[in-house]
C-alpha positions in Angstrom: 6.3 7.0 4.1 8.6 8.2 1.2 12.0 7.6 3.0 13.9 6.2 0.1 14.4 2.7 1.5 13.1 -0.6 0.4 10.0 -0.1 2.5 8.8 1.9 -0.5 9.4 -1.1 -2.7 7.7 -3.5 -0.3 4.5 -1.4 0.0 4.1 -0.4 -3.6 5.1 -3.7 -5.1 2.6 -5.5 -2.9 -0.2 -3.0 -3.6 0.3 -3.1 -7.4 0.5 -6.9 -7.5 -2.7 -7.0 -5.4 -4.5 -4.4 -7.5 -3.7 -6.2 -10.8 -4.9 -9.5 -9.4 -8.1 -8.0 -8.1 -8.9 -6.1 -11.3 -8.5 -9.3 -13.3 -11.3 -10.8 -11.1 -13.8 -8.1 -12.5 -15.2 -8.3 -16.0 -14.7 -4.6 -16.4 -11.3 -4.4 -14.7 -12.7 -2.2 -11.9 -11.2 -1.7 -8.4 -12.6 0.1 -5.3 -9.8 1.5 -3.1 -9.5 2.7 0.5 -6.1 4.4 1.0 -5.5 5.7 4.6 -2.2 7.6 4.1 -2.5 9.5 0.8 0.8 11.4 0.6 1.4 13.8 -2.3 0.9 12.5 -5.9 4.6 12.8 -6.5 7.2 13.4 -3.8 10.9 13.6 -3.3 12.6 10.7 -1.5 14.0 12.1 1.7 16.7 9.5 2.4 18.6 6.9 0.4 19.4 4.4 3.1 18.7 1.4 0.9 19.4 -2.1 2.3 19.0 -4.4 -0.7 18.6 -1.9 -3.6 15.2 -3.3 -4.3 13.8 0.2 -4.9 16.5 1.6 -7.1 16.8 -1.6 -9.1 13.1 -1.2 -10.0 13.6 2.5 -10.8 16.6 1.6 -13.0 14.5 -0.9 -14.9 11.6 1.5 -15.3 13.9 4.2 -16.9 14.8 1.7 -19.6 13.0 0.1 -22.5 9.9 -2.1 -21.7 10.5 -5.8 -21.5 8.0 -8.6 -21.9 8.8 -10.2 -18.5 9.2 -7.2 -16.3 7.5 -6.8 -13.0 4.1 -5.0 -12.5 5.7 -2.4 -10.3 8.3 -1.5 -13.0 5.4 -1.1 -15.5 3.6 1.1 -12.9 6.6 3.3 -12.3 7.1 3.9 -16.0 3.5 4.6 -16.7 3.2 7.0 -13.8 6.2 9.1 -15.2 4.8 9.0 -18.7 1.5 10.5 -17.4 3.3 13.6 -16.1 3.1 16.6 -18.5 6.5 17.8 -17.3 8.3 14.4 -17.5 12.0 15.0 -18.1 13.8 13.8 -21.2 14.6 10.1 -21.1 18.3 10.8 -20.7 17.7 12.9 -17.7 15.1 10.7 -16.1 17.4 8.4 -14.2 19.4 11.3 -12.9 16.2 12.9 -11.6 15.2 9.6 -9.9 18.5 9.2 -8.2 18.0 12.7 -6.9 14.8 11.5 -5.3 12.3 13.3 -7.6 9.2 12.1 -9.3 8.4 9.3 -6.9 4.7 8.4 -7.2 2.3 7.6 -4.4 0.0 4.6 -4.2 -2.9 6.4 -5.9 -0.7 7.3 -8.9 0.6 3.8 -9.3 -2.9 2.4 -9.2 -4.0 5.0 -11.8 -1.2 3.8 -14.0 -2.0 0.1 -13.8 -5.8 0.2 -13.4 -6.9 3.5 -15.0 -8.6 6.4 -13.3 -11.9 5.7 -15.0 -12.0 2.2 -13.4 -11.1 3.3 -9.9 -13.5 4.3 -7.1 -13.2 4.8 -3.4 -11.5 7.1 -1.0 -8.1 8.6 0.1 -7.3 10.4 3.4 -4.5 12.8 4.0 -3.9 15.0 7.1 -1.4 17.4 5.5 -3.1 20.4 4.0 -0.8 20.9 1.1 -0.7 17.2 0.2 -4.4 17.1 0.4 -4.9 20.0 -1.9 -2.5 18.4 -4.5 -4.4 15.1 -4.2 -7.7 16.9 -4.8 -6.3 18.4 -8.0 -5.2 15.0 -9.2 -8.6 13.3 -8.4 -11.4 15.7 -9.4 -13.8 12.9 -10.2 -16.1 12.2 -7.2 -15.8 8.5 -7.8 -12.5 8.8 -5.8 -13.1 11.0 -2.8 -10.2 12.7 -1.1 -10.7 13.8 2.6 -8.5 16.1 4.6 -8.9 14.0 7.6 -7.6 11.1 9.7 -8.2 7.6 8.5 -9.6 6.8 11.9 -12.5 9.2 11.3 -13.1 8.3 7.6 -13.3 4.6 8.2 -16.6 5.1 10.1 -20.0 5.1 8.4 -20.3 8.0 6.0 -16.5 8.4 5.7 -14.6 8.1 2.4 -12.9 4.9 3.5 -16.1 3.2 4.6 -17.4 0.3 2.5 -20.3 1.3 0.2 -23.6 -0.4 1.1 -23.8 -2.0 -2.4 -20.2 -2.6 -3.3 -20.1 -4.1 -6.8 -16.4 -4.3 -7.5 -13.3 -5.9 -6.1 -11.7 -3.9 -3.3 -8.2 -3.0 -2.0 -7.7 -1.5 1.5 -4.2 -0.3 2.2 -2.7 1.5 5.2 0.9 2.4 6.0 1.4 3.8 9.5 5.0 4.3 10.5 5.0 1.6 13.2 2.8 -0.7 15.2 2.5 -0.1 19.0 0.7 -1.8 21.8 -0.1 1.6 23.3 -0.2 5.3 22.5 -2.3 8.1 21.2 -5.0 7.4 18.6 -4.3 10.7 16.8 -0.7 9.9 15.7 0.8 8.2 12.7 1.1 4.8 14.3 -1.2 1.8 14.4 -2.1 0.7 17.9 -3.7 -2.3 19.5 -6.5 0.0 20.6 -7.3 0.5 16.9 -8.4 -3.1 16.6 -12.2 -2.4 17.2 -12.1 0.4 14.6 -10.5 -1.8 12.0 -12.8 -4.7 12.9 -15.8 -2.5 12.3 -14.4 -0.8 9.2 -13.1 -3.9 7.5 -16.1 -6.2 8.3 -18.4 -4.7 5.6 -15.7 -5.2 3.0 -15.2 -8.9 3.9 -19.0 -9.4 4.1 -19.7 -7.7 0.7 -19.2 -10.9 -1.3 -16.6 -9.1 -3.5 -13.0 -10.3 -3.7 -10.7 -8.1 -1.8 -7.3 -7.7 0.0 -6.5 -5.6 3.1 -2.8 -4.6 3.3 -1.2 -3.3 6.5 2.4 -2.0 6.3 4.7 -1.0 9.2 8.3 0.2 9.1 11.5 -0.5 11.0 9.9 -3.0 13.4 12.7 -4.2 15.7 15.1 -7.1 15.2 14.1 -10.7 14.5 12.0 -12.3 17.2 11.7 -9.0 19.2 8.3 -8.1 20.7 7.3 -5.3 18.2 7.3 -7.8 15.3 5.5 -10.6 17.2 3.0 -8.1 18.5 2.2 -6.9 15.0 1.8 -10.4 13.6 -0.5 -11.3 16.6 -2.6 -8.2 15.7 -2.9 -9.4 12.1 -3.9 -12.9 13.3 -6.6 -11.5 15.5 -7.9 -9.4 12.6 -7.8 -12.5 10.3 -9.8 -14.5 12.8 -12.5 -11.8 13.1 -12.7 -11.4 9.3 -12.5 -15.2 8.6 -9.7 -14.1 6.2 -6.6 -15.8 4.8 -3.3 -14.2 5.9 -0.2 -13.4 4.0 3.1 -12.2 5.5 6.0 -10.5 3.8 9.1 -8.5 4.8 12.3 -6.8 3.7 15.3 -5.6 5.7 15.5 -2.1 7.2 18.3 -0.2 8.9 20.3 -2.1 11.6 18.7 -5.4 11.1 15.2 -4.1 11.6 12.4 -5.1 9.2 9.7 -3.5 7.2 6.6 -5.7 7.4 3.5 -6.3 5.3 0.5 -8.2 6.6 -2.2 -9.1 4.2 -5.8 -10.3 4.7 -7.3 -12.1 1.6 -11.1 -12.5 1.3 -10.6 -16.1 0.2 -8.0 -18.8 -0.3 -8.2 -18.8 -4.1 -7.3 -15.1 -4.1 -4.3 -15.8 -1.9 -3.1 -18.8 -3.8 0.3 -18.1 -5.4 0.5 -14.4 -4.4 4.2 -13.8 -4.4 5.3 -10.2 -5.0 8.7 -10.4 -6.7 12.0 -9.9 -4.8 10.1 -9.7 -1.4 10.6 -12.3 1.3 7.5 -14.3 2.2 6.7 -15.4 5.7 7.5 -13.8 9.1 11.2 -14.6 9.2 11.0 -16.4 12.5 13.9 -18.6 13.6 13.1 -22.2 14.0 13.0 -23.5 17.5 13.9 -26.9 18.7 
């Protein structure tokens, strides 16, 4: 997912805001996570085709002095860099960021805002090298890392499956490259044919009695009102109906007028109330019809 565009900001801003809100619902500040696309702990941004400068504005802020009103994602970026033993000198940090280095994955951002000792759950990653790096960063078995597809690990016994006696708030997050109505089930996309798998995998989380949020992100999904976007939102609505969940919809621009989309499923209305990740457009961006 690390492509250097504002899809990074969309995903990580939403995840961090959700994680902070969920941890506040627990007396001990705990959070159980299920992350389907692990990535390496820190990676280089491959491209810099930013549409609105959301990503680099946040990185600029994180390289400066802390402010009392700054966004949670800015705090998370700064804390994740501070945790690196080889963190560059402050005067070189912004230069390194502009070169695309030291960009943290979701797990590192959650470590920064929640704390490794308060996290549990699972992470999947299919790339061998990235998996090995993740294992080194997460040696505690409370957070299990699997060299496997999320489709396999969401099943009973997998690292993404909901524990039988879940006793903490939960965050489920997945970021396939695109949504498609058809295609293979062993690729990096989310398909309509994955519906039953997600239905079975998410149902125990929503039935656990614990507050939780499921986040689904897809990238570069067509132009406004084209089929790919409407198909993804229909997929989210169908999942919400099965989970009896409250939906949230967000987006930012991508190349050529396309959009990066975020669909959220909240376990209850109170959790969803007022959830507004900063500098991200709420809703589905549909044109009004007469």
